[in-house]
Structure formats: structure tokens, C-alpha cells
C-alpha positions in Angstrom: 1.1 -8.0 -15.4 3.6 -9.0 -12.7 5.9 -7.0 -10.4 9.3 -7.9 -11.8 7.8 -11.3 -12.8 7.4 -12.2 -9.1 4.0 -10.9 -8.0 0.9 -11.4 -10.3 -1.0 -8.1 -10.5 -4.1 -6.9 -12.2 -3.1 -3.3 -12.3 -0.6 -0.9 -10.6 -0.2 2.8 -10.6 1.1 5.7 -8.6 -0.2 9.3 -8.2 3.2 10.9 -8.4 6.8 10.2 -9.3 9.1 10.6 -6.3 12.1 12.8 -6.7 14.6 13.3 -3.9 14.2 16.8 -2.4 11.1 17.4 -4.5 7.6 18.5 -3.7 6.3 15.0 -3.4 9.0 14.1 -0.9 8.0 17.2 1.1 4.3 16.1 1.0 5.2 12.5 2.1 7.4 13.9 4.9 4.5 16.0 6.1 2.1 13.1 5.9 4.4 10.6 7.7 6.3 12.8 10.3 4.3 16.0 10.8 0.9 14.4 11.6 -0.7 15.8 8.4 -3.1 12.9 7.9 -5.4 15.1 5.8 -2.7 15.1 3.1 -3.1 11.3 2.7 -6.8 11.5 2.6 -6.8 14.3 0.1 -4.3 12.4 -2.1 -6.6 9.3 -1.9 -9.5 11.4 -3.0 -7.5 12.9 -5.9 -6.2 9.4 -6.9 -9.7 8.1 -7.2 -11.1 11.2 -9.0 -8.2 11.1 -11.5 -8.9 7.5 -12.4 -12.7 7.0 -11.9 -13.4 7.4 -15.6 -10.9 4.6 -16.4 -11.4 0.9 -15.7 -8.9 0.9 -12.9 -11.4 0.3 -10.1 -13.6 -2.2 -11.8 -14.1 -5.3 -9.8 -12.1 -4.2 -6.7 -13.8 -5.4 -3.5 -11.5 -4.0 -0.8 -9.0 -1.2 -0.4 -6.2 -2.6 1.8 -3.5 -0.4 3.2 0.0 -1.9 3.9 -0.1 -2.2 7.7 2.4 -0.7 10.1 3.5 -2.8 13.1 1.3 -2.0 16.1 4.3 -0.4 17.9 5.1 1.9 15.0 1.4 2.8 14.5 1.1 3.6 18.3 4.2 5.7 18.2 3.1 7.7 15.1 -0.5 7.6 16.0 -1.7 6.6 12.6 -0.7 4.7 9.4 0.0 7.0 6.5 -1.0 4.3 3.9 -4.3 3.9 5.7 -4.9 7.7 5.3 -4.4 7.3 1.5 -6.6 4.2 1.5 -9.4 6.1 3.5 -9.3 8.8 0.9 -9.8 6.3 -1.9 -12.5 4.4 0.0 -14.6 7.4 1.0 -15.0 8.7 -2.5 -15.2 5.4 -4.3 -17.5 3.5 -1.9 -15.1 0.5 -2.0 -14.9 -1.1 1.4 -11.8 -0.3 3.5 -10.2 -3.4 5.2 -7.6 -2.5 7.8 -7.8 -5.7 9.9 -7.2 -8.7 7.6 -3.7 -8.0 6.5 -1.4 -7.6 9.5 2.3 -6.9 10.1 3.3 -9.5 12.6 6.9 -8.5 13.0 8.5 -5.1 13.7 11.1 -4.1 11.1 13.5 -1.2 10.6 12.9 1.5 8.0 13.4 0.6 4.3 14.6 4.1 3.4 18.4 3.5 3.2 18.4 -0.2 2.3 19.4 -1.8 -1.0 17.1 -4.1 -2.9 18.1 -7.4 -1.3 18.2 -5.8 2.2 14.7 -4.5 1.6 13.5 -8.0 0.7 15.2 -9.5 3.8 13.6 -6.8 5.9 10.0 -7.7 4.9 10.4 -11.5 4.4 7.8 -13.3 6.6 6.6 -10.0 8.1 3.0 -10.0 6.9 0.1 -12.4 7.7 -3.6 -12.7 7.4 -5.9 -12.6 10.4 -8.6 -14.3 8.3 -7.4 -15.9 5.1 -10.9 -16.7 3.9 -11.8 -12.9 4.0 -10.0 -12.4 0.6 -11.0 -15.6 -1.1 -12.1 -14.9 -4.6 -11.8 -11.1 -4.0 -9.9 -8.4 -5.8 -8.0 -6.2 -3.4 -6.4 -2.8 -4.0 -3.2 -2.9 -2.0 -2.3 0.7 -1.0 1.1 2.1 0.1 2.8 5.4 0.3 5.8 4.8 -1.9 6.9 1.9 -4.1 10.6 1.6 -4.8 11.9 -1.9 -5.4 8.6 -3.7 -4.8 10.0 -5.6 -1.7 7.0 -4.6 0.5 4.6 -5.8 -2.2 6.6 -9.1 -2.4 6.4 -9.5 1.4 2.7 -9.0 1.3 2.4 -11.4 -1.6 4.0 -14.1 0.6 1.0 -13.7 3.0 -1.6 -13.7 0.1 -0.3 -16.2 -2.4 -2.2 -19.2 -1.0 -5.6 -17.4 -0.9 -7.8 -19.0 -3.5 -8.9 -16.7 -6.3 -7.3 -13.6 -5.0 -6.5 -10.7 -7.4 -4.3 -7.8 -6.5 -3.9 -4.3 -7.8 -1.6 -1.7 -6.4 -2.0 2.0 -5.8 0.7 4.2 -4.3 1.1 7.8 -3.6 4.5 7.8 -5.3 6.8 5.7 -7.4 10.5 6.1 -6.7 12.8 5.0 -9.5 15.8 4.6 -7.3 
């Protein structure tokens, strides 16, 4: 499996389908902008419980949230993707890694950007604090929403030279547009 033929993936899935002005958008808004961190944790718990009978989690060594830049995380007070990741980790027992993948550049929001603009916005943004930490490991990369896959591609640029790495993706929602 590959994200648009560009990022090799083991597996990828989302808990919900995102619809503009829908219930999922309201949940994500509460999670991101109304300090409702418990929503992210609960969705992570639900995600794991919905898929634990499947083979989705087999062989995964780390749950890794897409990091926010330290300024944005300080401003918001938390990372919404990390809340979702914590929810998965706490019920699955899979280790949570919030330090190896880092966002080294501050970027503007992706929300109103077109596909190419999104890619440009995340190019060279991510890095690894310790590339050896993920050598021969299978990571579950966790984010709130996947739309074009640009963020995943940006993360892949940081991970692609790690020997033996395998990547699966879990998101709260998938936006088709």
C-alpha cells in the first residue's frame, strides 16, 4: 500500500469521515480549539477498541503523533494528535513516542490551502531527534485529519532514510476534499 504511490504504508485507516459542518467537524473543533483534550483520548480508546480484533495493530512498536511546532503547542497548551495517540497507547499498551519525530519549522495552517500549497507548507518541516530510535521498527503515525496526505509526505521525508522502518497511519478523520 502506498499513499498516492508516494509513501509506502503497511496500513492506513480513519475513525470517521469528515464532512464540512458535520458532527465530526464539531468534535474536532472542540478538541483543537476548546481545550477538550478528553475527546481526543476517548477517540483513541474507541479507535483501538474498534480495531483490536483485527490485525491492524500487529507488529506496531510505537504510536507517534504528528508533532506541532513548539510555539503552537505552547500557545494551544497541547497537541490534539497526541491526545488521540495517548488514547490508543493507553488501551493498547503500545509505547507512545512524542520525542523522536519533531517539527523543526513553524508553518501556517493547512486548512484553506490547495494540494500543492499544502505540500510546500510541510516540505522540510519534520526531522528526527534520534534516527536510530525507529530503525527496524513499525510506527503508527497518528494525526487528527488526513486530506491530501501532504503532512504524511512531509513526515516521510524525515523517515525515508531510516533502515527497516515500517509505517501505518491512523487518523481521527478522513476528509475527501
